[in-house]
C-alpha positions as CSV (number, residue, x, y, z in Angstrom):
1,X,-32.8,-32.2,-7.5
2,X,-34.1,-28.7,-7.8
3,X,-33.8,-28.1,-4.1
4,X,-30.1,-29.2,-4.2
5,X,-29.4,-27.0,-7.2
6,X,-31.0,-24.0,-5.5
7,X,-29.1,-24.7,-2.3
8,X,-25.8,-25.0,-4.2
9,X,-26.4,-21.8,-6.1
10,X,-27.3,-20.0,-2.9
11,X,-24.2,-21.2,-1.2
12,X,-22.0,-20.1,-4.2
13,X,-23.6,-16.6,-4.1
14,X,-23.2,-16.2,-0.4
15,X,-19.6,-17.4,-0.5
16,X,-18.7,-15.0,-3.3
17,X,-20.1,-12.1,-1.2
18,X,-18.2,-13.1,1.9
19,X,-14.9,-12.4,0.2
20,X,-15.8,-9.0,-1.2
21,X,-14.3,-6.0,0.7
22,X,-16.4,-3.0,1.6
23,X,-15.4,0.5,0.6
24,X,-14.7,1.2,4.3
25,X,-12.3,-1.8,4.4
26,X,-10.4,-0.3,1.5
27,X,-10.3,3.1,3.1
28,X,-9.0,1.5,6.4
29,X,-6.3,-0.3,4.4
30,X,-5.2,2.9,2.6
31,X,-5.0,4.7,6.0
32,X,-3.0,1.9,7.6
33,X,-0.6,1.9,4.6
34,X,-0.1,5.7,4.8
35,X,0.2,5.8,8.6
36,X,2.7,3.0,8.7
37,X,4.8,4.3,5.8
38,X,4.9,7.8,7.1
39,X,5.9,6.5,10.6
40,X,8.7,4.4,9.0
41,X,10.0,7.2,6.9
42,X,13.2,9.0,7.5
43,X,12.0,12.2,5.8
44,X,10.6,15.3,7.5
45,X,6.9,16.0,6.6
46,X,6.7,12.8,4.6
47,X,3.5,12.6,2.5
48,X,2.3,10.1,-0.1
49,X,3.3,10.9,-3.7
50,X,0.2,9.3,-5.2
51,X,-1.8,6.1,-4.5
52,X,-0.4,2.8,-3.2
53,X,0.3,0.1,-5.7
54,X,-1.8,-2.9,-4.6
55,X,-0.2,-6.3,-5.2
56,X,-2.3,-9.5,-5.0
57,X,-2.3,-11.8,-2.0
58,X,0.3,-14.1,-3.4
59,X,2.8,-11.2,-2.9
60,X,1.3,-9.8,0.3
61,X,2.8,-6.3,-0.1
62,X,1.6,-2.9,-1.2
63,X,4.0,-0.1,-2.3
64,X,3.8,3.6,-1.7
65,X,6.1,6.4,-2.8
66,X,6.7,9.1,-0.2
67,X,8.0,12.7,-0.7
68,X,9.4,14.8,2.1
69,X,12.6,16.7,3.1
70,X,15.8,15.3,4.5
71,X,16.1,16.4,8.1
72,X,20.0,16.2,8.2
73,X,21.7,19.6,8.3
74,X,24.1,18.6,5.5
75,X,21.2,17.9,3.2
76,X,20.0,21.5,3.5
77,X,16.3,20.6,3.6
78,X,16.6,18.9,0.1
79,X,13.4,17.2,-1.2
80,X,13.7,13.4,-1.0
81,X,11.7,10.4,-2.2
82,X,11.4,7.0,-0.5
83,X,9.7,3.8,-1.5
84,X,7.7,2.1,1.2
85,X,6.7,-1.5,1.2
86,X,3.8,-2.4,3.5
87,X,3.4,-6.1,4.4
88,X,-0.3,-6.7,4.9
89,X,0.0,-9.8,7.1
90,X,2.3,-8.3,9.7
91,X,1.0,-4.7,9.1
92,X,4.5,-3.4,9.0
93,X,6.3,-1.0,6.7
94,X,9.9,-0.6,5.6
95,X,11.4,2.2,3.5
96,X,14.3,2.8,1.2
97,X,15.7,5.9,-0.4
98,X,14.3,6.2,-4.0
99,X,15.9,9.5,-5.1
100,X,18.2,8.0,-7.7
101,X,15.5,6.0,-9.4
102,X,14.1,7.3,-12.6
103,X,11.4,6.2,-15.0
104,X,13.2,7.8,-17.9
105,X,15.6,5.8,-20.0
106,X,19.2,6.9,-19.9
107,X,20.4,8.6,-23.1
């Protein structure tokens, strides 16, 4: 009985550790998100505007705000913001303009 309990406890501990991500794995994911989002961006000199929002596996996406400048002549080098959604399973990114979005309530 004791041997079975020890074996079960050992398996539970080993299984729990198998799902933990290393610091390097998190850094690799951050780099993949940034690289994919910058590549998908329509902005010139696009850079992250903070850290990525990490959603759980049931959603499967991470979100990242990007800041840069519009390359079109008519935009006169105006600063722009884009929201990037990075799908972890396919490792792809899509962006949408985010300039008109505000966190402040309208008065």
